[in-house]
MARBA-805606 format. One record per residue (C-alpha): residue in one letter; x, y, z. Coordinates in pm, whole numbers, padded with zeros to 5 digits, always signed. Layout:
+------+--------+--------+--------+
: code :      X :      Y :      Z :
+------+--------+--------+--------+
:    a :      X :      Y :      Z :
...
+------+--------+--------+--------+
! end
This chain:
+------+--------+--------+--------+
: code :      X :      Y :      Z :
+------+--------+--------+--------+
:    x : -00423 : -02542 : +05443 :
:    x : -00437 : -02820 : +05186 :
:    x : -00702 : -02773 : +04915 :
:    x : -00815 : -03022 : +04652 :
:    x : -00986 : -02866 : +04349 :
:    x : -01179 : -03063 : +04090 :
:    x : -01142 : -02887 : +03757 :
:    x : -00848 : -02716 : +03919 :
:    x : -00647 : -02651 : +03603 :
:    x : -00931 : -02458 : +03437 :
:    x : -00988 : -02085 : +03409 :
:    x : -01150 : -02013 : +03745 :
:    x : -00950 : -02284 : +03922 :
:    x : -00622 : -02128 : +03812 :
:    x : -00717 : -01794 : +03969 :
:    x : -00826 : -01967 : +04290 :
:    x : -00494 : -02152 : +04294 :
:    x : -00307 : -01824 : +04260 :
:    x : -00484 : -01677 : +04564 :
:    x : -00430 : -01991 : +04772 :
:    x : -00064 : -02026 : +04680 :
:    x : +00000 : -01661 : +04760 :
:    x : -00096 : -01721 : +05120 :
:    x : +00100 : -02044 : +05150 :
:    x : -00169 : -02309 : +05097 :
:    x : -00105 : -02638 : +04918 :
:    x : -00313 : -02693 : +04603 :
:    x : -00395 : -03023 : +04433 :
:    x : -00582 : -03008 : +04100 :
:    x : -00799 : -03313 : +04023 :
:    x : -00884 : -03292 : +03654 :
:    x : -01001 : -03524 : +03377 :
:    x : -00788 : -03341 : +03119 :
:    x : -00527 : -03149 : +03317 :
:    x : -00441 : -02827 : +03133 :
:    x : -00102 : -02696 : +03235 :
:    x : -00135 : -02441 : +02956 :
:    x : -00412 : -02253 : +03138 :
:    x : -00223 : -02267 : +03467 :
:    x : +00088 : -02132 : +03298 :
:    x : -00108 : -01850 : +03133 :
:    x : -00241 : -01726 : +03464 :
:    x : +00020 : -01826 : +03722 :
:    x : +00387 : -01737 : +03739 :
:    x : +00612 : -02033 : +03649 :
:    x : +00714 : -02089 : +04010 :
:    x : +00346 : -02083 : +04115 :
:    x : +00235 : -02327 : +03845 :
:    x : +00512 : -02566 : +03948 :
:    x : +00368 : -02577 : +04301 :
:    x : +00028 : -02707 : +04186 :
:    x : +00013 : -03085 : +04219 :
:    x : -00179 : -03248 : +03934 :
:    x : -00396 : -03550 : +04012 :
:    x : -00557 : -03681 : +03690 :
:    x : -00908 : -03803 : +03755 :
:    x : -01275 : -03801 : +03665 :
:    x : -01550 : -03685 : +03904 :
:    x : -01774 : -03959 : +03762 :
:    x : -01523 : -04218 : +03890 :
:    x : -01617 : -04237 : +04258 :
:    x : -01358 : -04502 : +04356 :
:    x : -01075 : -04294 : +04207 :
:    x : -01209 : -03977 : +04367 :
:    x : -01223 : -04152 : +04704 :
:    x : -00870 : -04287 : +04663 :
:    x : -00737 : -03942 : +04569 :
:    x : -00903 : -03769 : +04866 :
:    x : -00778 : -04042 : +05096 :
:    x : -00423 : -03988 : +04968 :
:    x : -00429 : -03607 : +04964 :
:    x : -00618 : -03557 : +05292 :
:    x : -00747 : -03210 : +05200 :
:    x : -00879 : -02970 : +05462 :
:    x : -01102 : -02810 : +05199 :
:    x : -01242 : -02924 : +04865 :
:    x : -01343 : -02693 : +04578 :
:    x : -01564 : -02847 : +04309 :
:    x : -01536 : -02677 : +03967 :
:    x : -01548 : -02975 : +03726 :
:    x : -01851 : -02936 : +03501 :
:    x : -01960 : -02946 : +03140 :
:    x : -02050 : -02599 : +03017 :
:    x : -02382 : -02484 : +02871 :
:    x : -02336 : -02574 : +02503 :
:    x : -02194 : -02919 : +02582 :
:    x : -02489 : -02987 : +02813 :
:    x : -02740 : -02886 : +02548 :
:    x : -02568 : -03109 : +02293 :
:    x : -02564 : -03417 : +02518 :
:    x : -02819 : -03410 : +02804 :
:    x : -02740 : -03766 : +02928 :
:    x : -02370 : -03681 : +02958 :
:    x : -02462 : -03353 : +03128 :
:    x : -02655 : -03542 : +03394 :
:    x : -02366 : -03786 : +03441 :
:    x : -02093 : -03523 : +03475 :
:    x : -02273 : -03224 : +03626 :
:    x : -02525 : -03420 : +03831 :
:    x : -02370 : -03753 : +03928 :
:    x : -02021 : -03600 : +03936 :
:    x : -02131 : -03341 : +04193 :
:    x : -02310 : -03601 : +04402 :
:    x : -01991 : -03811 : +04394 :
:    x : -01797 : -03513 : +04531 :
:    x : -02048 : -03466 : +04813 :
:    x : -02048 : -03839 : +04892 :
:    x : -01669 : -03872 : +04884 :
:    x : -01627 : -03569 : +05109 :
:    x : -01888 : -03704 : +05351 :
:    x : -01733 : -04051 : +05358 :
:    x : -01381 : -03923 : +05422 :
:    x : -01475 : -03631 : +05650 :
:    x : -01352 : -03340 : +05441 :
:    x : -01434 : -03044 : +05666 :
:    x : -01586 : -02820 : +05395 :
:    x : -01678 : -02834 : +05025 :
:    x : -01723 : -02516 : +04820 :
:    x : -01894 : -02592 : +04491 :
:    x : -02003 : -02398 : +04184 :
:    x : -02369 : -02347 : +04113 :
:    x : -02492 : -02088 : +03863 :
:    x : -02741 : -01810 : +03804 :
:    x : -02869 : -02050 : +03535 :
:    x : -03088 : -02210 : +03804 :
:    x : -03306 : -01897 : +03775 :
:    x : -03538 : -01781 : +03498 :
:    x : -03806 : -01528 : +03422 :
:    x : -04034 : -01662 : +03695 :
:    x : -03755 : -01609 : +03948 :
:    x : -03763 : -01231 : +03913 :
:    x : -03932 : -01043 : +04198 :
:    x : -04168 : -00745 : +04164 :
:    x : -03871 : -00509 : +04206 :
:    x : -03687 : -00669 : +03915 :
:    x : -03433 : -00838 : +04143 :
:    x : -03375 : -01213 : +04175 :
:    x : -03372 : -01289 : +04547 :
:    x : -03107 : -01523 : +04683 :
:    x : -03381 : -01775 : +04766 :
:    x : -03594 : -01711 : +04456 :
:    x : -03772 : -02012 : +04300 :
:    x : -03577 : -02192 : +04032 :
:    x : -03683 : -02170 : +03669 :
:    x : -03393 : -02302 : +03459 :
:    x : -03409 : -02263 : +03082 :
:    x : -03114 : -02489 : +02992 :
:    x : -02995 : -02842 : +03067 :
:    x : -02698 : -02683 : +03242 :
:    x : -02933 : -02489 : +03468 :
:    x : -03145 : -02797 : +03533 :
:    x : -02836 : -02988 : +03651 :
:    x : -02730 : -02702 : +03878 :
:    x : -03080 : -02687 : +04024 :
:    x : -03063 : -03059 : +04097 :
:    x : -02724 : -03010 : +04262 :
:    x : -02863 : -02741 : +04491 :
:    x : -03133 : -02979 : +04610 :
:    x : -02881 : -03255 : +04673 :
:    x : -02660 : -03008 : +04861 :
:    x : -02951 : -02914 : +05088 :
:    x : -03020 : -03282 : +05152 :
:    x : -02657 : -03362 : +05239 :
:    x : -02637 : -03057 : +05465 :
:    x : -02957 : -03146 : +05651 :
:    x : -02934 : -03524 : +05660 :
:    x : -02562 : -03557 : +05729 :
:    x : -02479 : -03211 : +05870 :
:    x : -02223 : -03179 : +05594 :
:    x : -02048 : -02844 : +05551 :
:    x : -02131 : -02751 : +05190 :
:    x : -02122 : -02398 : +05049 :
:    x : -02255 : -02333 : +04699 :
:    x : -02186 : -02020 : +04493 :
:    x : -02401 : -01917 : +04197 :
:    x : -02172 : -01761 : +03938 :
:    x : -02280 : -01507 : +03674 :
:    x : -02111 : -01472 : +03333 :
:    x : -01742 : -01497 : +03424 :
:    x : -01488 : -01314 : +03208 :
:    x : -01129 : -01202 : +03236 :
:    x : -00771 : -01261 : +03121 :
:    x : -00694 : -01611 : +03005 :
:    x : -01041 : -01753 : +02942 :
:    x : -01001 : -02006 : +02661 :
:    x : -01353 : -02150 : +02652 :
:    x : -01698 : -02096 : +02796 :
:    x : -01828 : -01761 : +02913 :
:    x : -02029 : -01716 : +02595 :
:    x : -01892 : -01673 : +02244 :
:    x : -02004 : -01313 : +02260 :
:    x : -01738 : -01241 : +02528 :
:    x : -01469 : -01370 : +02289 :
:    x : -01608 : -01155 : +02009 :
:    x : -01658 : -00854 : +02235 :
:    x : -01316 : -00833 : +02401 :
:    x : -01052 : -01075 : +02275 :
:    x : -01089 : -01023 : +01901 :
:    x : -01087 : -00640 : +01918 :
:    x : -00785 : -00658 : +02153 :
:    x : -00601 : -00848 : +01879 :
:    x : -00706 : -00605 : +01606 :
:    x : -00963 : -00847 : +01464 :
:    x : -01327 : -00766 : +01383 :
:    x : -01581 : -00867 : +01646 :
:    x : -01954 : -00917 : +01609 :
:    x : -02182 : -00956 : +01908 :
:    x : -02559 : -01004 : +01926 :
:    x : -02801 : -00914 : +02206 :
:    x : -02713 : -00542 : +02227 :
:    x : -03000 : -00471 : +02464 :
:    x : -02946 : -00773 : +02690 :
:    x : -02848 : -00683 : +03047 :
:    x : -02573 : -00908 : +03182 :
:    x : -02420 : -00965 : +03525 :
:    x : -02046 : -00953 : +03446 :
:    x : -01835 : -01140 : +03703 :
:    x : -01466 : -01055 : +03675 :
:    x : -01269 : -01373 : +03735 :
:    x : -01053 : -01238 : +04018 :
:    x : -01369 : -01137 : +04206 :
:    x : -01518 : -01483 : +04152 :
:    x : -01198 : -01650 : +04275 :
:    x : -01205 : -01424 : +04581 :
:    x : -01564 : -01537 : +04652 :
:    x : -01449 : -01900 : +04648 :
:    x : -01167 : -01829 : +04891 :
:    x : -01405 : -01632 : +05114 :
:    x : -01639 : -01932 : +05118 :
:    x : -01349 : -02161 : +05210 :
:    x : -01265 : -01938 : +05506 :
:    x : -01603 : -01817 : +05635 :
:    x : -01636 : -01930 : +05998 :
:    x : -02011 : -01996 : +06008 :
:    x : -02198 : -01958 : +05678 :
:    x : -02571 : -01998 : +05738 :
:    x : -02735 : -01954 : +05401 :
:    x : -02521 : -02222 : +05228 :
:    x : -02618 : -02112 : +04874 :
:    x : -02509 : -01765 : +04765 :
:    x : -02554 : -01568 : +04445 :
:    x : -02234 : -01379 : +04361 :
:    x : -02318 : -01132 : +04087 :
:    x : -02106 : -00878 : +03908 :
:    x : -02134 : -00540 : +03739 :
:    x : -02463 : -00501 : +03551 :
:    x : -02450 : -00364 : +03197 :
:    x : -02605 : -00442 : +02862 :
:    x : -02391 : -00594 : +02587 :
:    x : -02404 : -00258 : +02408 :
:    x : -02280 : -00078 : +02720 :
:    x : -01996 : -00329 : +02755 :
:    x : -01908 : -00267 : +02391 :
:    x : -01884 : +00106 : +02461 :
:    x : -01631 : +00032 : +02733 :
:    x : -01428 : -00167 : +02481 :
:    x : -01443 : +00124 : +02233 :
:    x : -01332 : +00367 : +02504 :
:    x : -01006 : +00168 : +02528 :
:    x : -00984 : +00072 : +02159 :
:    x : -01137 : +00364 : +01964 :
:    x : -01055 : +00202 : +01630 :
:    x : -01205 : -00137 : +01719 :
:    x : -01401 : -00301 : +01436 :
:    x : -01685 : -00405 : +01665 :
:    x : -02039 : -00462 : +01544 :
:    x : -02316 : -00486 : +01801 :
:    x : -02638 : -00632 : +01665 :
:    x : -02971 : -00521 : +01811 :
:    x : -03192 : -00743 : +02022 :
:    x : -03205 : -00911 : +02360 :
:    x : -03294 : -01277 : +02336 :
:    x : -03020 : -01466 : +02518 :
:    x : -03238 : -01490 : +02829 :
:    x : -02979 : -01401 : +03092 :
:    x : -03082 : -01233 : +03415 :
:    x : -02874 : -00951 : +03556 :
:    x : -03000 : -00809 : +03885 :
:    x : -02939 : -01034 : +04186 :
:    x : -02953 : -01004 : +04563 :
:    x : -02595 : -01057 : +04680 :
:    x : -02653 : -00928 : +05035 :
:    x : -02620 : -01275 : +05195 :
:    x : -02277 : -01322 : +05035 :
:    x : -02171 : -00981 : +05164 :
:    x : -02305 : -01039 : +05515 :
:    x : -02196 : -01399 : +05569 :
:    x : -01890 : -01438 : +05349 :
:    x : -01762 : -01081 : +05367 :
:    x : -01748 : -01073 : +04987 :
:    x : -01828 : -00801 : +04736 :
:    x : -01699 : -00749 : +04381 :
:    x : -01403 : -00513 : +04363 :
:    x : -01336 : -00479 : +03989 :
:    x : -01572 : -00268 : +03782 :
:    x : -01660 : -00355 : +03424 :
:    x : -01443 : -00086 : +03264 :
:    x : -01139 : -00195 : +03465 :
:    x : -01209 : -00564 : +03404 :
:    x : -01229 : -00507 : +03030 :
:    x : -00912 : -00296 : +03038 :
:    x : -00722 : -00575 : +03215 :
:    x : -00857 : -00836 : +02974 :
:    x : -00760 : -00634 : +02667 :
:    x : -00413 : -00571 : +02811 :
:    x : -00370 : -00944 : +02874 :
:    x : -00456 : -01047 : +02518 :
:    x : -00237 : -00777 : +02368 :
:    x : +00058 : -00883 : +02585 :
:    x : -00009 : -01247 : +02498 :
:    x : -00001 : -01168 : +02126 :
:    x : +00323 : -00974 : +02170 :
:    x : +00483 : -01267 : +02353 :
:    x : +00371 : -01507 : +02082 :
:    x : +00522 : -01291 : +01807 :
:    x : +00855 : -01239 : +01981 :
:    x : +01146 : -01437 : +01830 :
+------+--------+--------+--------+
! end
């Protein structure tokens, strides 16, 4: 199968590429700022060499159309977005990239008959008013975004429903939680960098929001959800929340200390980041055959091991 991924040289895209290459698929990464460095951190050299790079911008519809026409993908994965802080800093640009860019992907795929598009939404579409009486956010809970990023994702979900209904287009959206794991160079919250990477390197870390519950999505599980959505024979729900292990920041810090007993890690009290943690992922399990496989302790262990090995490689003569 030939797969075109927007944002394909990023953190999540690199893990998706690794899964696809392992089973013999062809991967083309369409990226505004192609980052071979991230690919090379996550993929083996022979794997990274197999990823075709197609420089491009999702806001440039003519170029996107020309690239899809040339590549002729059987599936398209859309991962090219501005992250939360960049959206807050520049709301007009956020709408252009995260909103118009996503609509361009839908329109290009519809125009050129790409059989299926799997695209990244986010738990950021939800808010306090989305939480049910049992404390769980249902898969079809009402949206209540608290950030510009979440507002754009909410808009995208409505456009996806329109394209699916009006044009019978095969679109599958996945709402990601906080995504962490080996090789993340940006995004995911500064607290993840402070919580795991700095202690792994013997540096002091300081994290706020000790009492905040978080849904921790290990990157390999998130990549597996994308591949499951690419392959699912007849997804009905079309928009799926894919959560992760639920733990407070303080509980995650204890897992770090269990691996690094001497870690200089300060966890500040409070819980004001506003993340939600408990989600209904039953539709993803039933229709995509997906469930997270990597627990938080194991995910943190793998992430620490990665950064320690990376530091050792960097210091080798």
